[in-house]
C-alpha positions in Angstrom: -27.8 51.0 7.2 -29.5 48.3 9.3 -30.6 46.5 6.1 -27.0 46.5 4.8 -25.7 45.2 8.2 -28.3 42.4 8.1 -27.2 41.6 4.5 -23.6 41.4 5.5 -24.3 39.3 8.5 -26.0 36.8 6.1 -23.0 36.8 3.8 -20.7 36.3 6.8 -22.6 33.1 7.7 -22.3 32.0 4.0 -18.6 32.7 3.9 -18.1 30.4 6.9 -20.3 27.7 5.4 -18.1 27.7 2.3 -14.7 27.9 4.2 -13.7 31.2 2.5 -13.3 34.9 3.7 -13.4 36.7 0.4 -16.3 38.8 -1.0 -16.3 40.1 -4.6 -18.7 43.1 -4.8 -19.1 46.2 -7.0 -17.8 49.5 -5.7 -21.3 50.8 -4.7 -21.7 47.9 -2.2 -18.0 48.0 -1.1 -18.2 51.4 0.3 -21.1 50.3 2.5 -19.3 47.3 4.0 -17.5 47.2 7.2 -15.6 44.0 6.9 -16.0 41.5 9.8 -13.1 39.7 11.5 -10.9 38.3 8.6 -13.4 39.2 5.8 -11.6 40.3 2.6 -13.5 42.5 0.2 -12.5 42.7 -3.5 -14.0 45.4 -5.7 -15.1 44.0 -9.1 -14.3 47.2 -11.0 -10.7 47.1 -9.7 -10.3 43.4 -10.7 -11.5 44.2 -14.2 -8.9 46.8 -14.7 -6.0 44.2 -14.3 -5.1 41.9 -17.2 -6.0 38.2 -16.7 -3.1 36.0 -16.1 -2.7 32.5 -17.6 -6.1 30.7 -17.8 -6.4 28.0 -15.3 -7.2 24.3 -16.1 -11.0 24.2 -16.1 -11.4 20.5 -16.4 -10.9 19.7 -12.8 -12.2 21.2 -9.5 -15.4 23.1 -8.8 -16.9 25.5 -11.3 -19.4 26.9 -8.8 -21.1 26.4 -5.5 -24.8 27.1 -5.7 -26.8 27.5 -2.5 -30.2 25.9 -2.5 -33.2 28.1 -1.9 -33.7 27.0 1.7 -37.5 27.0 1.4 -37.8 23.8 3.4 -34.7 24.2 5.7 -31.2 25.6 5.8 -29.7 26.3 2.4 -27.2 23.6 1.3 -24.1 24.2 -0.9 -24.3 22.4 -4.2 -20.8 21.8 -5.7 -20.8 21.5 -9.5 -17.4 20.7 -11.2 -16.4 22.3 -14.5 -16.8 19.2 -16.7 -20.3 18.6 -15.4 -21.3 22.2 -16.0 -20.1 22.0 -19.6 -21.9 18.7 -20.2 -25.0 20.2 -18.7 -24.8 23.2 -21.1 -24.4 20.8 -24.0 -27.5 18.9 -22.9 -29.6 22.0 -22.6 -28.4 23.3 -26.0 -29.3 20.0 -27.6 -32.9 20.2 -26.4 -33.2 23.9 -26.8 -31.2 24.8 -29.9 -30.5 28.4 -30.8 -29.9 30.2 -34.2 -27.9 33.2 -35.5 -31.0 35.3 -34.8 -31.4 34.3 -31.2 -31.5 37.1 -28.7 -31.9 36.7 -24.9 -33.3 38.9 -22.1 -32.9 38.2 -18.4 -33.6 40.0 -15.2 -33.0 36.9 -13.0 -30.5 37.1 -10.2 -27.1 35.8 -11.3 -26.5 34.3 -7.8 -29.3 31.7 -8.6 -28.9 28.7 -10.9 -31.8 29.7 -13.3 -30.4 33.2 -13.8 -26.8 32.1 -13.9 -27.0 29.1 -16.2 -30.3 29.7 -18.0 -30.2 33.4 -18.2 -26.4 34.0 -18.8 -24.2 31.0 -19.4 -26.6 29.3 -22.0 -26.6 32.3 -24.4 -22.9 32.8 -23.9 -22.2 29.0 -24.5 -24.2 29.2 -27.8 -22.8 32.5 -28.9 -25.8 34.7 -29.0 -26.4 38.0 -27.2 -28.3 38.4 -24.0 -29.4 41.7 -22.5 -29.1 41.4 -18.7 -31.3 43.6 -16.5 -30.9 44.0 -12.8 -33.4 42.1 -10.6 -33.9 45.5 -8.8 -34.9 47.1 -12.0 -37.5 44.4 -12.6 -38.7 44.9 -9.0 -39.0 48.6 -9.4 -40.4 48.6 -12.9 -41.4 45.2 -14.3 -42.7 46.9 -17.5 -38.9 47.3 -18.4 -38.7 43.6 -19.0 -41.6 43.7 -21.5 -40.3 46.8 -23.2 -36.9 45.2 -23.6 -38.3 42.0 -25.0 -40.1 44.0 -27.6 -37.3 46.4 -28.3 -34.6 43.7 -29.1 -37.0 41.2 -30.6 -36.0 38.7 -27.9 -36.4 35.0 -28.7 -35.4 33.7 -25.3 -36.3 34.7 -21.7 -37.0 33.0 -18.4 -38.8 33.8 -15.2 -40.6 32.1 -12.4 -44.4 32.1 -12.5 -44.6 35.1 -10.2 -42.7 37.1 -12.7 -45.3 36.5 -15.4 -48.1 37.1 -12.9 -46.8 40.5 -12.0 -46.9 41.5 -15.7 -50.6 40.6 -16.1 -51.7 44.0 -14.8 -49.4 45.7 -17.4 -51.0 43.9 -20.4 -53.4 46.9 -21.3 -50.4 49.3 -21.2 -48.3 47.0 -23.4 -51.1 46.7 -25.9 -51.6 50.5 -25.9 -47.8 50.9 -26.5 -47.9 48.3 -29.2 -45.2 46.2 -27.8 -44.4 43.2 -30.0 -43.6 39.8 -28.4 -44.0 37.8 -31.6 -40.3 36.9 -31.7 -40.4 34.9 -28.4 -39.7 31.2 -29.1 -38.9 30.3 -25.5 -40.6 32.0 -22.5 -39.2 29.6 -20.0 -41.2 29.3 -16.8 -40.1 27.3 -13.7 -38.6 27.3 -10.3 -42.1 27.5 -8.7 -45.4 25.5 -9.1 -46.7 26.3 -12.6 -50.4 27.2 -12.9 -52.2 26.3 -16.0 -54.6 29.2 -15.4 -51.6 31.6 -15.3 -50.5 30.4 -18.7 -53.9 30.9 -20.2 -54.4 34.3 -18.6 -51.0 35.5 -19.7 -51.4 34.3 -23.2 -54.9 35.9 -23.6 -53.8 39.1 -22.0 -50.8 39.6 -24.3 -52.4 38.3 -27.5 -52.7 41.9 -28.7 -48.9 42.0 -28.4 -48.7 38.9 -30.6 -47.4 36.6 -27.8 -47.9 33.0 -29.0 -49.1 30.5 -26.3 -46.7 27.9 -27.6 -43.8 30.1 -26.7 -44.3 29.1 -23.1 -41.6 26.6 -22.1 -42.5 24.9 -18.7 -39.4 23.3 -17.2 -38.4 21.3 -14.1 -35.0 21.5 -12.4 -33.2 22.0 -9.2 -29.8 23.2 -8.0 -28.7 19.6 -7.3 -29.2 18.8 -10.9 -27.0 21.8 -11.9 -30.3 23.4 -13.0 -32.4 21.6 -15.6 -33.9 18.0 -15.5 -36.8 18.1 -18.1 -37.6 20.3 -21.1 -40.6 20.3 -23.4 -40.2 20.4 -27.2 -39.7 24.0 -28.4 -42.9 25.7 -29.6 -45.0 22.7 -28.7 -48.5 23.2 -27.2 -48.3 23.2 -23.4 -49.6 19.9 -22.0 -52.2 20.3 -19.2 -53.4 17.3 -17.3 -56.7 17.5 -15.6 -57.0 14.8 -12.8 -59.6 13.7 -10.3 -58.7 15.6 -7.1 -60.3 13.1 -4.7 -58.4 10.2 -6.2 -55.1 12.1 -6.1 -55.5 13.2 -2.5 -56.8 9.8 -1.3 -54.6 7.3 -3.0 -52.0 9.2 -5.1 -53.4 8.2 -8.5 -53.5 10.9 -11.2 -56.7 9.7 -12.9 -58.1 11.9 -15.6 -61.1 13.6 -14.3 -64.6 13.2 -15.7 -67.1 16.1 -16.0 -68.5 15.6 -12.4 -65.4 15.1 -10.4 -63.6 17.8 -8.5 -60.4 18.4 -10.5 -56.8 19.6 -10.4 -54.8 20.8 -13.3 -51.0 20.0 -13.7 -48.7 21.5 -16.3 -46.5 19.1 -18.2 -42.7 20.1 -17.8 -41.5 17.8 -20.7 -39.1 14.9 -20.8 -35.6 14.3 -19.5 -32.6 16.1 -21.1 -30.1 13.9 -23.0 -28.1 11.9 -20.5 -30.7 12.3 -17.8 -32.9 9.6 -16.4 -36.1 10.3 -14.3 -37.9 7.7 -12.1 -40.9 8.0 -9.9 -40.3 6.1 -6.6 -42.3 5.1 -3.5 -41.2 5.5 0.1 -39.1 2.3 -0.2 -37.3 3.4 -3.4 -39.4 1.2 -5.8 -40.4 2.3 -9.2 -44.1 3.3 -9.5 -46.2 3.0 -12.6 -47.3 5.8 -14.8 -49.9 8.2 -13.3 -48.9 7.3 -9.7 -47.5 10.2 -7.5 -44.1 9.5 -5.9 -40.7 11.1 -5.3 -38.9 12.2 -8.4 -35.4 10.6 -8.6 -32.9 11.6 -11.2 -29.6 10.1 -12.6 -27.3 12.1 -14.8 -23.6 12.7 -15.5 -24.0 16.4 -15.0 -25.7 16.6 -11.6 -23.8 18.0 -8.6 -20.8 16.2 -7.2 -21.9 16.7 -3.6 -23.1 19.1 -1.0 -20.0 21.1 0.0 -18.9 20.4 3.6 -21.9 18.1 4.3 -21.2 14.4 4.0 -24.3 13.3 5.7 -26.7 15.3 3.6 -24.9 14.1 0.4 -25.3 10.5 1.5 -29.0 11.1 2.3 -29.9 12.1 -1.2 -27.7 9.8 -3.2 -29.0 6.1 -3.6 -27.1 3.8 -5.9 -26.2 6.5 -8.3 -29.7 8.2 -8.2 -30.5 11.5 -6.6 -33.7 11.6 -4.5 -35.0 15.2 -5.2 -37.6 15.5 -2.4 -40.1 16.6 -5.2 -43.3 14.8 -5.9 -44.8 14.1 -9.3 -45.9 11.5 -11.8 -45.3 10.6 -15.4 -48.0 10.4 -18.1 -47.6 10.0 -21.8 -43.8 10.4 -21.5 -44.1 13.8 -19.7 -43.3 14.7 -16.2 -45.9 16.5 -14.0 -44.7 17.9 -10.8 -47.3 18.0 -7.8 -45.2 19.6 -5.1 -42.5 19.1 -2.5 -42.6 16.1 -0.2 -41.9 18.3 2.8 -44.7 20.7 1.8 -47.4 18.1 1.5 -50.3 18.6 4.0 -51.5 15.4 5.5 -54.8 16.1 7.1 -57.8 13.8 7.8 -56.4 11.0 5.7 -55.8 13.1 2.6 -52.7 14.4 1.0 -53.4 18.1 0.2 -51.3 20.0 -2.3 -50.5 23.4 -1.0 -50.1 25.1 -4.5 -53.7 24.1 -5.4 -55.1 25.8 -2.3 -52.8 28.8 -2.8 -53.9 29.3 -6.3 -57.6 29.3 -5.3 -57.0 31.8 -2.5 -54.9 34.1 -4.7 -57.8 34.5 -7.0 -59.9 36.2 -4.3 -60.2 40.0 -4.5 -58.6 41.5 -1.5 -55.8 38.9 -1.3 -52.4 39.8 -2.7 -51.8 37.6 -5.7 -49.2 34.9 -5.1 -48.8 36.1 -1.5 -50.5 33.1 0.0 -49.1 30.0 1.9 -51.0 26.9 2.8 -49.1 24.7 5.4 -49.8 21.8 7.7 -49.1 22.4 11.4 -48.8 19.3 13.5 -51.4 18.7 16.1 -50.8 16.1 18.9 -54.3 16.1 20.1 -55.7 15.4 16.6 -52.8 13.1 15.6 -52.9 14.9 12.2 -52.0 18.3 10.7 -54.1 21.5 11.0 -54.6 23.1 7.7 -53.5 26.7 7.9 -53.8 29.4 5.2 -51.8 32.6 5.7 -52.7 35.4 3.2 -51.3 38.8 2.8 -53.8 41.6 2.3 -54.1 45.4 2.3 -57.7 45.2 3.6 -58.7 47.3 6.6 -59.1 45.6 9.9 -62.8 46.0 9.8 -63.1 44.2 6.5 -60.8 41.3 7.3 -63.4 39.1 8.9 -65.6 39.3 5.8 -62.6 38.5 3.6 -61.7 35.5 5.8 -65.3 34.2 5.6 -65.2 34.6 1.8 -61.9 32.8 1.7 -63.3 29.9 3.6 -66.4 29.7 1.4 -64.4 29.8 -1.8 -62.4 26.8 -0.5 -65.5 25.0 0.9 -67.4 25.0 -2.5 -64.3 23.2 -3.9 -64.4 20.6 -1.1 -61.5 22.0 0.9 -61.8 22.5 4.6 -59.2 24.6 6.5 -58.6 24.9 10.2 -57.2 28.4 10.4 -57.2 31.4 8.2 -54.7 34.2 9.0 -54.6 37.4 7.2 -51.4 39.5 7.5 -50.0 42.7 6.1 -48.0 42.8 2.8 -44.4 41.3 3.0 -45.1 39.3 6.2 -44.6 35.9 4.7 -41.0 34.8 5.2 -39.2 34.2 1.8 -35.9 33.1 0.5 -33.6 35.4 -1.6 -35.2 33.9 -4.6 -38.7 34.8 -3.5 -39.9 31.3 -2.4 -41.8 31.0 0.9 -39.9 29.6 3.8 -42.5 27.0 4.7 -40.7 25.4 7.6 -40.0 28.8 9.2 -43.7 29.7 8.7 -44.8 26.6 10.4 -42.5 27.4 13.3 -43.9 30.9 13.5 -47.4 29.6 13.5 -46.5 27.1 16.3 -44.9 29.8 18.4 -47.8 32.2 18.0 -45.6 34.8 16.2 -48.4 35.4 13.5 -51.2 35.3 16.1 -51.4 39.1 16.2 -53.7 38.8 13.2 -55.7 35.5 14.1 -58.6 36.3 11.7 -61.0 33.4 11.1 -59.7 31.0 13.7 
C-alpha cells in the first residue's frame, strides 16, 4: 500500500501542476485510491458504459498535455493543440507509409509520447490494427512481445534501445520456438541513445527468426516536437558514422576515424519530417557547418504550443520561431547524428566526454547489469573542472566488487578514458523517470550529498 500511496502522491503533484483535480483510472486502481483533498476520481469502465454526447470541436484548444521525462530536471508540461497533432500525424504517415497489410504491436506506456502517438494514434490514424500490450506484461515477460510480433505477423513496432537489449537473452528461445519476425518493416528504436553495437547484436541474434537488419528504424524526437523530428527511409540500411574520438572530445568535430585513431560510433536517425527544419547551432545561436557538434534546433508547424503554466521556460526554449532542444548532434550527408544531451555532457580536463559512450563500454563488462550504468560529471571547486563518476549496478558479492571495479577502470583505461570514481550499487538503485531514463541531475545531487557513498568501491 505504501507504493500506491507514493504513486498517488506523485499524481497529486501533477494534478496541481496542470490545474486540474480529476483522475481517470481503471476500476482496479480506483479501489486502491483514497482521494486527497478535492481530488475527483472517475472510473474508466463507468465512463465507457455511457453513450458519448455531441462530439466537441477538435480544431481548437489542447489535444494533450505531455509531461517531459524529467531526466535532467523537473518534468515540464508540453501543450499540443489538436490541429498540430493532426499535422504531425500527417507528416509521420507521409514518411512512414502503411498498407492494407500493416499490423502494429506496442507495449509502450500510453502516458508517454512514443507510446501514445507512435504506438497507438499512428496506427489508428492510418486505419490498421494494433495489438496493445501492457507495459507491466512486458516487464514481467518480455518474451510476450516477441511472441506477439510473430503470431500476428507484425509490420510495425517500437521500443527504446533498452527494450531490444532485454530481448537479446531470449534469442535462443525464440529460435527454438521458430518465431518468425520476417514481416517487420519498421522496428522503431529511439527515446534513448542508440548503440550501433546493439543493432548489430540484435540483428545477428534474431537472424534465425528471419529478422531483417534493415527493419531497424532509428529515430529522433522529443515531447516538445509532439514526438518525431527525423525519420530514416523505410527499409534502408542503417547509417553508422565512425568518428575520431579525440577530435570530437577536444574540438567538437565529427571527423571520420582512420584505422589508428580511437573511435566512437553514432547511429544516423534520418532526415527531418515534412514541414520540419533542423539546424545545428553554437552557444550563440549561429549555424554550424556539417560534422560540427552543436545544439539541435528545430522549426515546425506541429511542435508544441508552449509549456503549460510556465511562461519563462517557454521563452527560454523558443528563439525567433526555432525551438532549442537541449540535445547535441551533427549533420553529415543529410542525416542527423545525435551525440547526447547538453546538460549530460561531462566536461573534464579540457575534454567533452559523452556519457553514453562510457556507459556502453561499462555495460559490456561481465558482472555489470546491462544498461544499468550512469556516467556523470560532478563539479569540483578545487579542481575547477568536473570529476568523472561511473555508477554501475551489480549483483556481485561485496568481496568481488573491488576486482570488478578494477576491471571496469582497466576496460576504460585501454580506451583512453580516465575516471575519478567508480561506485558499484545494488540493482534498481539508479534513480529513473517513469519512462526508465536515468535522472542524471538527481544522481549528481546524490553523489554530492554522499547518499551513494555506502558503496564507495574504487574511489
